[in-house]
N, C-alpha and C positions, 0 to 999 in steps of 0.2 A: 463188933460190926463199927461201932465210932471210931476207934484207934483206927481202923481201916478205910476210912472215909478220911480221915488228918492225914494221913497216909497218903491218901492218893492227891487230894486237893495238895499238900505240901510239893507231891511230885509235880501237879499241873501248876504251878506257883514258880518252880523254880526252873521245867522247862518254858515257860512264857517269858522268865529272867534273863533265861540266855539266849534267847532270838532277841533279842533286844539290845540298846547300847543308849547310854548317856548322849544327849546330844544337845545342842545350845540352836535356839531356830529366831527366826526373826523375819518382817518384812520389810521389803524395798519398794519404793515406790519413786519414779521418775517420770517427772513434767517439764517438758519443753512447752514450745506457744503453737504446737500442733499437732503434737505426738505424747502418748504417753506410756508407759512400760508397769509392770509390777513383775516381782519375785518373790518370792516364798525359798526361804536360805533356812538348811538342815548343815550342822559343823559338829565335826566330832573327832577328838585330838587334829592331825593334820587335816586331815578326809573333810570336805564342803561338796555339797550338791545343791544348786540351785534350779528351782526350776518357776516355769512364768505361766504365769495362765492367762495371759495375754499373750497365746502364741506369736513368738518371732518367726519371720519370713523363712533362717533357716535352720531354724533349732528349737527346742523348745526344753534341751536341760544344759547345766553344765555341769562339767564333775573336776574333783583335780586331786590329789593327795599328795601335797606340798611341792606339785613342779606345778609343770604349764597343762593349764587345765585342758580339757574335750569336750567339747558340743555333740549333745544326743538328738537324729531326729528321730523321734517316735512314731512317725508316721509312714515313714521312709527306710527304718532302721535301720541308720548310720551313723557313724559317728566322724569327727574330723577335731585335729587339734587344730588351737588356736594360738599362737604364740606369743600375741601383743596385743592384749585387747584391755577396754574401758564397758566393759555391759553393764559390769552394774555402776559404775563409778561414770564419770562425764566424760560428755559428748557433745560435738556442736558438727553442724555439716559446715559451719562457715569460718573453721580454719581449717578446711584442705588446701592444699599448693596448686598451684600451677605446673603441668606439665614440661620438665627439660626449663624450670627455672630452681634458682636456688635465693633463698630468703636475704634479703639484706634487713642490714638495722635489724639486728637481731636482740632482742632485750628480756632476761626469762629470770624473775626474782622471785624465789619465798621463802617468806617468814620462818625462823625458828619458832617452835610451839610456845602460845603463852597457855599455860596451863594451870585451874580454877581450881579450888579448893576440893569441889565434887569430882575432879579427875577429868575436867574437858579439857581436849587440847585442844587451841583454834589456830588456825595458820592463814595467810593471807598471800594471796601468787598474783605479778601480774605478766601479760606476756605482751609483746609486740614486734609482728617482723612484717617486711616489706617484700612483695615479688612482683618483678617484671620480665614482660616476655610479649615477642609478638604480638600482634592483630592478625594477620596472617601471612598467606606467603607474597612474599616481595614488596612487602610493604614496610613501608619507614617509622611506620606508627606504630608504639609502646602499647600496653596495657600494663599500669600499676593499682597496683591494690594494696592498702593495708591493713592488718590485721590486728585486731587486739583482744585480749580477756580476761576480765579481772575473778577472782576466781577468792570461794574462802570457801574453809572447811573446820568442820568439829569432829573432833571424835571421842573414844573413851578408853581413858586411859585403863582401866578397870578389865575390858575385852583383849585379847592379844589380837593384832591384826591377823594372823594367820587365818580367823574365822571368818576373812573375806575370801573372795574370785577375783582377781585378775587386779588393774592397775586402780587408782583413787581419779587419778591427773588425767585428763585426753591424751588423744593420737593426734599427731596433724597430718599422717602420710610423708611429712619432710624428714627424713633420715636423722640431718643435723639437729631440728630442734626434736624431734622425739627420743634423740638420747639423753637432753638436756632432763626433760622432763623426767625422763624413766629414775634416774638418779636421783631426784628430786625427789620422786615418787617411792623408792627405795627407804627415804629417811622419815616418811610419815608411821607414825605411828598411834594402834588403838585402832579400834573397831569406828568407823564413820558413822556419825548418828547425822548429821546433817552435809549436805555438798551445796554450793551454788554458784554459779558461774554463767557469765553474761557477757557474749561475745562479738564482737563487731568487725563487719567488714565491708569496707571502703572503696570504691573504684574511682581512682582519682576522676575527679570533676561533678563526681555522682554523690547522691544523697548516703548514708551510711544503712545500711541494715543489720539491724540485729537480734540476737535471739541471747531467752535466759534459761537456765535450764537450774531443775533444781533438786537434789535425790533428798529422801527423806526414811530414815531407816527407824521404824517403827515395831511394838511387840514383840520385844527383845526378853524370852526366858526359856527357862531349863526343859526339857520332855525328852523322851524315848523313843527310838527308832528302830526299824530293822537295818542292820549294819549292811544288807545286802542291796540298800539305797544307794551306795557310795562307790558300787560299782558296777563299771560297761559291761553288761548281757551281752551274755557269748556269740548271742544270734547277730546282733550288729556288727554290719560291715562296715570298713572303712572306704567314706569315701567323701573327695570334697563337695561342694553347694556348687552349683554353675550359677553364673552372672550372666545375666544379658542389661541388654541396655536398651533404653531409658531405664528400666526398671529393675528392681530383683526381683528374680524368679527358681524358685527351687527345684529339683528332680522332677516331685509330683506334681509340680504345674505344667514341666515341658513335656512329660510324659503323658499326661491325661489330654 
C-alpha cells in the first residue's frame, strides 16, 4: 500500500513538473506627472509575457517569442502586432512632432556603458531637435518648437536583455529621429532596472512644458509557470484597435 502511494505521489509530482516551466518574473512600475502603469512580466528563454493589472486602453497583455511582440485584448478576445513600441520603456507625449514638418538641429547622443563592480550598466542620453510649421492656411507666421530630453538608464548586466519586451528608448513619431534612437536602443545590454527621462517642449515665446517619467523594475526572482501563458489563445482574432479623437477608444467602448 505504501509503495502504491509513493508511486502515485511520484506520478503526480512528475505530471505537475511537466506542466510547468522555469521562468524569471519581475514587476515594472512606470510613473509620470499625471499617469501611472504597472506590469507583471514573465520570461522563459526567448518567450516573454507582460500583463497590465492597471489595464491599458487598447490591450492588457503583451507576448513575444524573440520577434515583434503582439498585444492581447482579453475583453474583446483580439490581438494585433506592435512593430515598434516602448510600452515598458520610456515614453513622453512631449516628444511627438508636428505633421508635415521635418526636424531641424537634430542632436542625439547616448553614452557608452559605465559598468560598476556589482554588474550595473549605466547609460546617459541627450536629445534635442526643433520643428517649424505654418500656423494656419494662408498665414505667414510659423510655429517653432524646441524639444529636449535627458535620459538616464541603469541595467543589470547579469540578466539578458531578451527578458524585456520592446524598446527601452522612446519613440517620437518622427521617422528620422526614431531610426537613430532604434540603433542606439539595440546597443543597450542587460535588463533595465531604472529608467529616467525628463522631456521639455518649448513653443517660441512661451514657457517650457516639462514631464519626467521614471520606470522602476523590482521583485526580480525565479518561479515556475504554465508554458501556455506564452501562447496566443486560439480563439483570439486579429483586429487592430480603433482610434478616435480627441481620445483613444477601444472597439469595446465603441460597440457599447
